[in-house]
N, C-alpha and C positions, 0 to 999 in steps of 0.2 A: 504493500500500500504506500509506503514511503517513497519507493522508486517510481511508482505510477504518479503519485502526487508531484514529485520533482519533475517528471516528464511534462505534466500538464502546466506547471508553472514555468518551465523552460520555454514554453510557447508564448508566454506573455509579452516579451519584447517585440515579437513580430506584430502582435495586435497593436502595441503602442506605436510602432513605426507606421502602421496603416491608418491609425486614428486620425480623424479630421478635427478633433478638438485639441485644446491645450494639454500639456503634459500632466498637470495636476488634475485638470478636469477629466482626463481619461481615467486617472486613478479613482476619482470620485465616482464616475459611472461604473467602474469595475465593481465597486462595493455596493453602491446604491441599487444596481440592477440585480445583485445577488441576494438582497435582503428578503424578498418574498420566498425564495427557495430555502433560505436559511431558516425562516420562520416555520415553513412546512416541516423541515428537518427537525426543528426543536419540538414541534407538536408530535411528530412520529416518535421521538425519544420519550416524551411524556407517556404516550400510550404503551410503549414497550415496558416502561417501568411499572405502569399500572398492571399490565398482564403478569409481570414478574411477581408483583406483590400478591396478586390473587392466587397465583399458582404455587406460591412458596408454602412448604409444609413446616418449616422451622419458625417458631414464634418469634425468636430473637431476630432472625433474618427478616421475617415479615414486618416486624416493628421498624427495623432500620430502613428497609426499602420503602415502607409507608411514609416515613419522615421525608425521605428524598422525594417521593412522588408528590407529596403535598407541596413541596417547594416548586415542583414543576407546574403546579396549578397557577403559580404566579409567574409563569414563564421562565422558571429557573433563575430568577433574577438574584444577582449578588453584585454589589458595586465593583468588586474586583474583576468581574467579567469585562469591564471597560478597559482594564489595563492593557491587554494585548492589542486592543483596538487603537489605543494611543500610540503604542510603539509602532504598530503596522502602518498607521497613517503617516507617521514620519518616514518610515521605510519607503512606502509607495511614492510619497511626494518627492523625496530626494532622488529615489531611483529613477523615476520617470524623466526627471531633468537630466540625470546622468546618462540615460539612454540617448537623449537628444544631443548631448555634447560629446559623447565618445562612441566607440563601436558597441554594437549589441553584445558581443562576446565579452569585452572588457567590463562593461557595466554589470553583467551577470556574474562574472568571476569575482570581482571585487566585492559585490554584495554578499557572496557566499564565503568570504573570509570570516563571516560570522561564526563559522565552525570553530575557529581558534578561540574567540571570546566565549562561546557557549561551553566549550570543553573546560576552559580554565575556571569559569564560574561554577559549573556543575561539580568540578573536582574540589575546589577550595571551600565552597559554601553549602553545597547540597549533598556532599558525601558520596558522589558517584565514583565507583571504582572501575579501574580498567587495568589490563595487563599490558606488557610491553608491546604486544602486537598492535594495540590501538593507536599509539602515536605514530608507529611505522606506517600503518594504513592511512592515517590522516594525512601525513606528509606526502605519501605516494599519490593520494587522491588530489591534493592541492597542486602538486607539481604536474600531475597529468592534466588537470584542468587548465593550468597556466599554459602548457604546451598546446592544448586544444585551441585556446582562444588567441594565442600568440600576443599576450598583453603587452602593450607599449607604454612606457612611462617617460616619454620625452618631456623635458622640463621647459616646455614652451607651448603656446597656443591654447586653443579651447579644449583640446582633448585631455590635457593634464587636469583641468578643472573638473571635467567629467569623471576622471579616474579618482580624484580626491572625494568627490561626492559619492562615488561607489563605496569607498571606505566608510564614510559616514552612514551610508545605507546599511553596511554590515553591522554597525553598532546598534542601530534600531532593530535590525532583523534578529540579532542575538537576544535583545530584550523581549521581543515578541515570542521567540521560541521558548525561552526560559519561563516566562510568565504563563504561557499556554500549557507547558509541561506541568507546572504546579497546579493549575486549575483543573487539569484533567483528572486529578485524584478525587475531585468532588463533583465535577460537572461533565455532562456528556457533550459530544461534539456539536450538536445542534445549538445548544444554549451558548456555547463559546462563539460559534460562528455568527449567531444572530446578534447578541449583545455587543460583542466587539465590533461587529459590522455597523451597528448604530453609532458607536463612538467614532469609528473611522469616517463614516459618511458625513457626520457633523463637522469634523475637523477639516476634512478635505474640501468640503463645500466652502467653508470659511476661507481657506487658503486660496481656493480658486477665485473667489470674489475679491479677496484682498489684492491679488496680482492681476486682476482684470483679464483673466484668460478667456478664451473662446470656449463656451460651455456646450453649445449644441452643434452636432455634425450637420453638414450641408446636404447630405443625401441619405437614401435608404441604406446604401452600402455602408455608410459611416455608422449608422445605428446597428447594423448587423455585426460590424467589427466590435463594437462595445458589448453587444450581447454575447458574442463569442468569447471575449475576454472575461466577462463576468461568469459565464457558465463553465468554461474550460479551466481557466486559471484560478478563479476565486472559489466557486462552489466545489468543483471536482478536485482541483489541485490542493488548495488550502484545506478543504474538508478532509481529504485522505491523510494529509500530513498531521492535522489536528487529531484525527482518530489514532494514527500510528503513535503519537507521542504518549498515549496512555499505556502502550505495550512495549516501548523501546526506551533505552537510556537516551537522555536528551543529547549527549555527546555523539552517540552513534547516529541518531536521526539527523543531526546537523551535518555529519560527514556524508550521509546518504544524499543530502540536498546538493552536494557538489556535482551531482549528475545534471543539474539544471544548466550550467554553462555548456556542457557537452551537447545537450539537446538544442540550446539556443544557437550554438555555433553551426551545427549541422543544418538546422532549419534556415538560418540566415544565409548559408551557402546556397540553399535551394531557392529562397525567396529574393535575396538581394545580391546574389553572385559574389558574396564574400568568400574568397578563395580558401580551400582546405588542402592540406598537404598530407603525404603519408605519415609525417611526424605527428600531425594532429590526430590522425586515426590511431596511432600508437598511444598518444596521450589519453584518448578515450578508453582504451584498454587498461591503461594505468589507473584511471579513475575507478573503473569497475573492480580491478584487483585491490585497490586501496580500500574500497568499501567492504569488500570481502574480508580483508585482513582486520579492518576495524571491527567488523562484526565478531570475528573470532576473539578479538582482544577486549570486547566490551564486557563489563561486569553485569551481573543479573540483579544485584540488589543495590539499594540506596537508602540512606537514612530517612526516617519519617519524622 
């Protein structure tokens, strides 16, 4: 699920390039158009918990599940559910500008340097354990992704500003992943997707208005691009990753997301004729090998 989610999100830069609205406005529509589907997902989770409660034979289990289910009657609301949305709004706003200022591949790779921040915080503060194979796999995946995108850090021109914004994106993305991981211990995917989406929509709309960006696309094609971005990258991509965070260590999930720049680079090759070389194909293999090694080196337990 994490790999599928990473693949869906890896398609996002293509939709952003095709969008007829401003960079932040595109991010706004990505989330706003996903909210009805996130709401349905949240209601589905509510009904699943209700069925689980009714079917439970254990009194203690039934009582605990009943308490969780009653919270879902209020939409699963918890003010902390806004936190991932705040981080992700910053992530999208900065990342979409980065995509406009540098290459699709560069922007995606640098955003996924969040892996480093996530791993350090999870180890230092959340007690996640890993064996020596994990850092080896993480480094292999990062190096492989760098080879795939052929990132350029020339100290001049607009591209370097886009690259720097990519690193800022990584910090926001790390905050999003870590806060989502902690919330998944108490809340299901639908509630996190919906309530964080509400926070994201409000923030991104305010930023769009503040910078006077073009909000509405000019054609039906422009609307379909926004709908595709919302359904594929937000609902499907972020939804699968949010679900996976409940079942995987946050450090390993973050390494898995390094598959995004590989997808972005290959799709950009097809859509925008951004050249790929045999070395980049080898880099893609290195990313997959790195993810596999990171999985072998991931711990199974963390402090509660």
